[in-house]
RODO-2510 file (C-alpha; in nm, 4 decimals, decimal comma):
residues 339
     n   res          X          Y          Z
     1     m     0,6869     1,6927     3,8033
     2     s     0,3709     1,7066     3,5941
     3     s     0,3482     1,5072     3,2703
     4     n     0,2998     1,8343     3,0772
     5     k     0,6237     1,9719     3,2191
     6     n     0,8036     1,6462     3,1354
     7     a     0,6792     1,6615     2,7773
     8     l     0,7880     2,0237     2,7426
     9     i     1,1402     1,9362     2,8562
    10     r     1,1552     1,6433     2,6135
    11     y     1,0380     1,8545     2,3173
    12     k     1,2911     2,1234     2,4017
    13     t     1,5685     1,8627     2,4270
    14     l     1,4699     1,6916     2,1020
    15     d     1,4628     2,0281     1,9267
    16     k     1,8155     2,1047     2,0476
    17     c     1,9414     1,7695     1,9188
    18     l     1,7629     1,7766     1,5846
    19     k     1,8985     2,1171     1,4899
    20     n     2,2556     2,0290     1,5892
    21     k     2,4549     2,0266     1,2632
    22     y     2,7710     1,8794     1,4152
    23     r     2,6444     1,5548     1,5667
    24     k     2,4398     1,2569     1,4522
    25     y     2,1627     1,1329     1,6858
    26     t     2,0137     0,7854     1,6776
    27     l     1,6850     0,7077     1,8543
    28     e     1,8849     0,5658     2,1461
    29     d     2,0883     0,8885     2,1630
    30     l     1,7666     1,0948     2,1782
    31     i     1,6351     0,8732     2,4592
    32     d     1,9585     0,9248     2,6551
    33     e     1,9523     1,3032     2,6001
    34     c     1,5931     1,3325     2,7188
    35     s     1,6571     1,1130     3,0219
    36     e     1,9572     1,3249     3,1156
    37     a     1,7606     1,6500     3,0707
    38     l     1,4838     1,5260     3,2991
    39     f     1,7412     1,4156     3,5547
    40     e     1,8876     1,7672     3,5600
    41     f     1,5454     1,9202     3,6238
    42     e     1,4103     1,6632     3,8708
    43     g     1,7313     1,5654     4,0484
    44     k     1,6486     1,1964     4,0216
    45     e     1,6821     0,9174     3,7684
    46     s     1,4175     0,9450     3,4963
    47     f     1,3829     0,6669     3,2418
    48     v     1,2242     0,7666     2,9111
    49     s     1,0899     0,4799     2,7046
    50     k     1,1516     0,4262     2,3357
    51     r     0,7763     0,4466     2,2753
    52     t     0,7577     0,7885     2,4470
    53     i     1,0276     0,9412     2,2239
    54     q     0,8718     0,7914     1,9121
    55     l     0,5383     0,9510     2,0053
    56     d     0,7128     1,2816     2,0780
    57     l     0,8727     1,2809     1,7331
    58     q     0,5380     1,1958     1,5782
    59     n     0,3679     1,4812     1,7639
    60     m     0,6386     1,7245     1,6596
    61     r     0,5922     1,6223     1,2949
    62     s     0,2138     1,6651     1,3124
    63     e    -0,0085     1,9706     1,3359
    64     k    -0,1177     1,8698     1,6875
    65     f     0,0867     2,1404     1,8600
    66     g     0,1430     2,3544     1,5530
    67     y     0,5063     2,2416     1,5139
    68     e     0,4923     2,0504     1,1817
    69     a     0,8623     1,9872     1,2330
    70     p     1,0561     1,8672     0,9209
    71     i     1,2088     1,5652     1,0973
    72     e     1,3867     1,3189     0,8706
    73     v     1,5715     0,9926     0,9226
    74     y     1,8792     0,9394     0,7096
    75     e     2,0962     0,6330     0,6764
    76     r     1,7920     0,4657     0,8356
    77     k     1,9014     0,5572     1,1869
    78     y     2,0004     0,9250     1,2300
    79     y     1,7416     1,1951     1,3069
    80     h     1,7662     1,5611     1,2085
    81     y     1,5719     1,8561     1,0646
    82     s     1,5701     1,8763     0,6849
    83     d     1,5517     2,2542     0,7213
    84     p     1,8735     2,3658     0,8976
    85     d     1,7076     2,6898     1,0153
    86     y     1,4038     2,5220     1,1696
    87     s     1,3310     2,5227     1,5449
    88     i     1,0094     2,4733     1,7376
    89     h     1,0854     2,8116     1,8960
    90     n     1,0688     2,9831     1,5562
    91     i     0,7120     2,8863     1,4689
    92     s     0,5374     3,1595     1,2763
    93     v     0,2079     3,2988     1,4022
    94     n    -0,0678     3,3531     1,1484
    95     e    -0,3103     3,6441     1,1309
    96     s    -0,5816     3,4517     1,3124
    97     d    -0,3433     3,3708     1,6008
    98     l    -0,2390     3,7353     1,6269
    99     k    -0,5996     3,8476     1,6413
   100     a    -0,6838     3,5986     1,9159
   101     m    -0,3791     3,6991     2,1235
   102     n    -0,4534     4,0652     2,0720
   103     n    -0,8075     4,0154     2,2019
   104     a    -0,6672     3,8376     2,5077
   105     v    -0,4266     4,1265     2,5711
   106     q    -0,7126     4,3760     2,5568
   107     i    -0,8904     4,1799     2,8315
   108     l    -0,5761     4,1533     3,0447
   109     k    -0,5212     4,5296     3,0159
   110     q    -0,8412     4,5886     3,2117
   111     f    -0,6685     4,4443     3,5182
   112     k    -0,3525     4,6551     3,4945
   113     d    -0,4599     4,8979     3,7696
   114     f    -0,5977     4,6289     3,9981
   115     s    -0,3559     4,5793     4,2875
   116     m    -0,3103     4,2024     4,2650
   117     f    -0,2352     4,2293     3,8905
   118     k     0,0217     4,5092     3,9072
   119     d     0,3047     4,2601     3,8543
   120     m     0,1404     4,1742     3,5216
   121     n     0,2018     4,5197     3,3750
   122     g     0,5405     4,4285     3,2300
   123     v     0,4131     4,0947     3,1004
   124     i     0,1187     4,2595     2,9264
   125     q     0,3490     4,5191     2,7710
   126     k     0,5793     4,2450     2,6406
   127     l     0,2811     4,0645     2,4905
   128     e     0,1669     4,3839     2,3210
   129     d     0,5138     4,4433     2,1804
   130     s     0,5700     4,0865     2,0653
   131     i     0,2385     4,0461     1,8829
   132     h     0,2284     4,4054     1,7601
   133     a    -0,0968     4,4620     1,9467
   134     t    -0,2996     4,7570     1,8314
   135     n    -0,4279     5,0369     2,0507
   136     q    -0,7836     4,9404     1,9748
   137     k    -1,0370     4,9826     2,2513
   138     s    -1,1418     4,6637     2,4257
   139     i    -1,4600     4,5101     2,2912
   140     i    -1,5118     4,3146     2,6145
   141     h    -1,5677     4,5163     2,9315
   142     l    -1,5449     4,3435     3,2687
   143     d    -1,7352     4,4735     3,5703
   144     k    -1,4826     4,5890     3,8290
   145     n    -1,4334     4,8688     4,0794
   146     e    -1,0763     4,9437     4,1839
   147     q    -1,2009     5,1941     4,4432
   148     l    -1,3671     4,9285     4,6587
   149     k    -1,2568     4,9512     5,0219
   150     g    -1,0357     4,6596     5,1228
   151     l    -0,8694     4,5928     4,7877
   152     e    -0,5413     4,7064     4,9393
   153     h    -0,5447     4,3834     5,1449
   154     i    -0,5610     4,1464     4,8474
   155     d    -0,1831     4,1302     4,7951
   156     i    -0,0960     4,0166     5,1482
   157     l    -0,3923     3,7782     5,1605
   158     y    -0,3021     3,6241     4,8263
   159     e     0,0631     3,5797     4,9241
   160     s    -0,0340     3,4374     5,2641
   161     i    -0,2534     3,1726     5,1027
   162     a     0,0187     3,0860     4,8511
   163     s     0,2913     3,0660     5,1178
   164     k     0,0602     2,9114     5,3835
   165     k     0,0944     3,1777     5,6526
   166     v    -0,1299     3,2293     5,9558
   167     l    -0,2713     3,5818     5,9877
   168     e    -0,3958     3,8025     6,2670
   169     i    -0,6691     4,0268     6,1280
   170     l    -0,8238     4,3217     6,3111
   171     y    -1,1819     4,2914     6,1947
   172     k    -1,5082     4,4750     6,2601
   173     s    -1,8245     4,3206     6,1229
   174     f    -2,1277     4,5319     6,0398
   175     t    -2,3037     4,4152     6,3569
   176     a    -2,0094     4,4488     6,5980
   177     r    -1,9614     4,7536     6,8205
   178     e    -1,5865     4,7045     6,8476
   179     s    -1,3130     4,5484     6,6383
   180     s    -1,1779     4,2039     6,7250
   181     v    -0,8590     4,0177     6,6362
   182     y    -0,9164     3,7020     6,4328
   183     t    -0,6320     3,4498     6,4125
   184     v    -0,7028     3,2811     6,0805
   185     h    -0,5633     3,0267     5,8382
   186     p    -0,6453     3,1800     5,4957
   187     q    -0,7668     2,9309     5,2325
   188     l    -0,9354     3,1096     4,9398
   189     l    -1,0161     3,4533     4,8035
   190     k    -1,3705     3,4855     4,6683
   191     e    -1,5326     3,7655     4,4701
   192     f    -1,9102     3,7931     4,4776
   193     n    -2,1318     4,0779     4,3651
   194     n    -1,8336     4,3130     4,3366
   195     r    -1,7146     4,2458     4,6934
   196     w    -1,4154     4,0386     4,7998
   197     f    -1,4093     3,7851     5,0830
   198     l    -1,1435     3,5764     5,2549
   199     i    -1,2463     3,2170     5,3205
   200     c    -1,0478     3,1108     5,6256
   201     l    -1,0256     2,8758     5,9207
   202     h    -1,0766     3,0397     6,2617
   203     k    -1,1112     2,8417     6,5854
   204     q    -1,1664     2,5188     6,3901
   205     k    -1,4559     2,6704     6,1914
   206     m    -1,4725     2,8140     5,8417
   207     y    -1,5457     3,1863     5,8104
   208     n    -1,5873     3,4305     5,5247
   209     l    -1,4475     3,7726     5,6139
   210     a    -1,5261     4,0738     5,3967
   211     l    -1,2106     4,2596     5,2934
   212     d    -1,3812     4,5964     5,3414
   213     r    -1,4250     4,5214     5,7159
   214     m    -1,0561     4,4436     5,7719
   215     e    -0,8696     4,7191     5,9532
   216     s    -0,5211     4,5676     5,9693
   217     i    -0,3417     4,2416     5,8887
   218     e    -0,0307     4,0932     6,0490
   219     i     0,1491     3,7671     5,9696
   220     a     0,1740     3,5322     6,2700
   221     e     0,5128     3,3830     6,1813
   222     n     0,5358     3,1422     6,4764
   223     l     0,1976     2,9717     6,4337
   224     p     0,1717     2,6509     6,2266
   225     y    -0,0602     2,6781     5,9275
   226     i    -0,3572     2,4432     5,8849
   227     d    -0,4281     2,3691     5,5199
   228     k    -0,7878     2,2644     5,4497
   229     d    -0,6960     2,2024     5,0852
   230     l    -1,0185     2,3644     4,9682
   231     d    -1,1382     2,3313     4,6124
   232     g    -1,3445     2,6404     4,5341
   233     d    -1,5799     2,4652     4,2919
   234     e    -1,6519     2,1904     4,5435
   235     y    -1,6718     2,4211     4,8482
   236     f    -1,9248     2,6607     4,6916
   237     k    -2,1224     2,4063     4,4875
   238     d    -2,4320     2,4095     4,7111
   239     i    -2,4692     2,7828     4,7655
   240     v    -2,5395     3,1169     4,6080
   241     g    -2,2831     3,3732     4,7260
   242     v    -2,0128     3,3086     4,9859
   243     t    -2,1790     3,1912     5,3079
   244     v    -2,1326     2,8154     5,3515
   245     a    -2,2761     2,6324     5,6521
   246     e    -2,0819     2,3074     5,6756
   247     s    -2,3557     2,1294     5,8723
   248     m    -2,6496     2,2543     5,6620
   249     v    -2,8065     2,0163     5,4119
   250     p    -2,9050     2,1764     5,0772
   251     k    -3,2821     2,2095     5,0293
   252     n    -3,5044     2,2268     4,7249
   253     v    -3,6146     2,5854     4,6699
   254     v    -3,9189     2,6082     4,4433
   255     f    -4,0076     2,9513     4,3048
   256     w    -4,2319     3,0973     4,0365
   257     v    -4,1257     3,3736     3,7974
   258     d    -4,3694     3,5658     3,5788
   259     a    -4,3623     3,5257     3,2023
   260     h    -4,1875     3,8580     3,1445
   261     n    -3,8854     3,7699     3,3658
   262     a    -3,8740     3,3906     3,3214
   263     p    -3,6517     3,4092     3,0090
   264     y    -3,3926     3,5984     3,2128
   265     v    -3,3858     3,3239     3,4781
   266     k    -3,3751     3,0527     3,2115
   267     t    -3,0737     3,2012     3,0375
   268     k    -2,8981     3,3058     3,3595
   269     p    -2,9747     3,0331     3,6170
   270     l    -2,9708     3,1324     3,9822
   271     h    -2,7678     2,8165     4,0530
   272     r    -2,6202     2,5330     3,8490
   273     s    -2,8795     2,2922     3,9951
   274     q    -3,1668     2,4920     3,8465
   275     k    -3,4416     2,2973     3,6702
   276     i    -3,7792     2,3862     3,5222
   277     i    -4,0756     2,2145     3,6894
   278     n    -4,3460     2,3467     3,4592
   279     e    -4,4350     2,6387     3,2359
   280     s    -4,7505     2,8295     3,1460
   281     d    -4,8515     3,1524     2,9764
   282     e    -4,8405     3,3273     3,3145
   283     g    -4,4926     3,2161     3,4167
   284     t    -4,2453     2,9368     3,4958
   285     l    -4,1929     2,7269     3,8077
   286     f    -3,8239     2,6627     3,8832
   287     k    -3,6348     2,4504     4,1354
   288     i    -3,2828     2,4818     4,2730
   289     c    -3,1104     2,2756     4,5435
   290     v    -2,9056     2,5019     4,7716
   291     q    -2,8336     2,6014     5,1278
   292     i    -3,0608     2,8813     5,2501
   293     n    -2,8372     3,1800     5,3211
   294     f    -2,8420     3,5590     5,3255
   295     e    -2,7148     3,5944     4,9695
   296     l    -2,9901     3,3682     4,8337
   297     e    -3,2568     3,5766     5,0090
   298     r    -3,1125     3,8978     4,8678
   299     l    -3,1049     3,7487     4,5184
   300     l    -3,4672     3,6338     4,5370
   301     l    -3,5837     3,9654     4,6840
   302     g    -3,4131     4,1453     4,3959
   303     f    -3,6790     4,0147     4,1576
   304     g    -3,9452     4,2084     4,3469
   305     d    -4,3053     4,1212     4,2621
   306     s    -4,2020     3,9124     3,9608
   307     l    -4,0921     3,6166     4,1779
   308     v    -4,2796     3,4156     4,4413
   309     v    -4,1188     3,1477     4,6595
   310     h    -4,3338     2,8352     4,6993
   311     k    -4,1037     2,6105     4,9049
   312     p    -3,9632     2,5691     5,1618
   313     r    -4,2348     2,7150     5,3796
   314     r    -3,9957     2,8866     5,6195
   315     l    -3,8253     3,0754     5,3359
   316     r    -4,1620     3,1660     5,1825
   317     l    -4,2840     3,3152     5,5114
   318     r    -3,9603     3,5078     5,5576
   319     m    -3,9869     3,6533     5,2074
   320     e    -4,3517     3,7460     5,2679
   321     e    -4,2570     3,9182     5,5934
   322     k    -3,9880     4,1226     5,4224
   323     f    -4,2277     4,2389     5,1508
   324     i    -4,4872     4,3354     5,4115
   325     m    -4,2285     4,5349     5,6076
   326     g    -4,1066     4,6959     5,2871
   327     s    -4,4603     4,7985     5,1985
   328     k    -4,5085     4,9518     5,5444
   329     n    -4,1849     5,1489     5,5035
   330     y    -4,3225     5,3043     5,1846
   331     q    -4,6588     5,3731     5,3448
   332     n    -4,4957     5,5499     5,6406
   333     l    -4,2440     5,7370     5,4267
   334     i    -4,2432     6,1142     5,4671
   335     v    -4,0494     6,2988     5,1996
   336     p    -4,0161     6,6795     5,2344
   337     d    -4,1426     6,8747     4,9347
   338     d    -4,2603     6,5544     4,7691
   339     k    -4,3860     6,6208     4,4156
***
């Protein structure tokens, strides 16, 4: 059991004892009560030290958790609340707290129609009722599109990751002529650029499968699940997007951005490794250390003529080739009734 959960159980137990009007509790009694409460939750012996309970009482008295509990010691050994109606569960919420919670509710409400958050509807309504949330429009608007193809798969994918189930997915990539069945061990769900992807293990290799290319999903109940124990922050740390090549070493990508667009790149880095090499009146030279993948190329191309890749050479030549081909497409373009 986590230390936070242990502390929560102790505070709840101490609160129950301190508001009991019909029994006197010494420090040793409080230790015994907390030890017994933890035993009931964990199913094993749990020794709580005298120092731990003393710190708990001190924390409850302080403003640290907002309790400010009126704990007194009388006859130099018995602990109780001086206010007989006090409980840590009856803490009042001030106007500032209400405003902060109301703002949080407004953000949560934007997910109410999103399939994987449908179970939150009742929770959000209870929050609105309990904090007397207003019907004000949300000041924060999150970019989302509930009509994206493949969102209907999120529920089963999410539950399969949580319950560690192997899946058989009928999948058709953009380049494939026919659909194929992938037997996968789902690890993570990843959203990038308003598209969702499943990061999964397939034939001992990691894949990212776009949800909008999935045609059907079945749970393979009899197959043992392989857990890669992926940490999303660690797994995606060397890339832009979702495509990770486990054997690829990150490379320094040096690129120049003109003076008009450089502030945008400075304030919204292309990657967390981004650094400025030098600046001039014409523009800024940046460096990032990442794997070279499709998503990175698309991101760099999106800056058009305001960005030039310097290194690595192979990426620079590929970018140049794409711009040349793009220029030819415009030159050869025939538009009927062009005005």
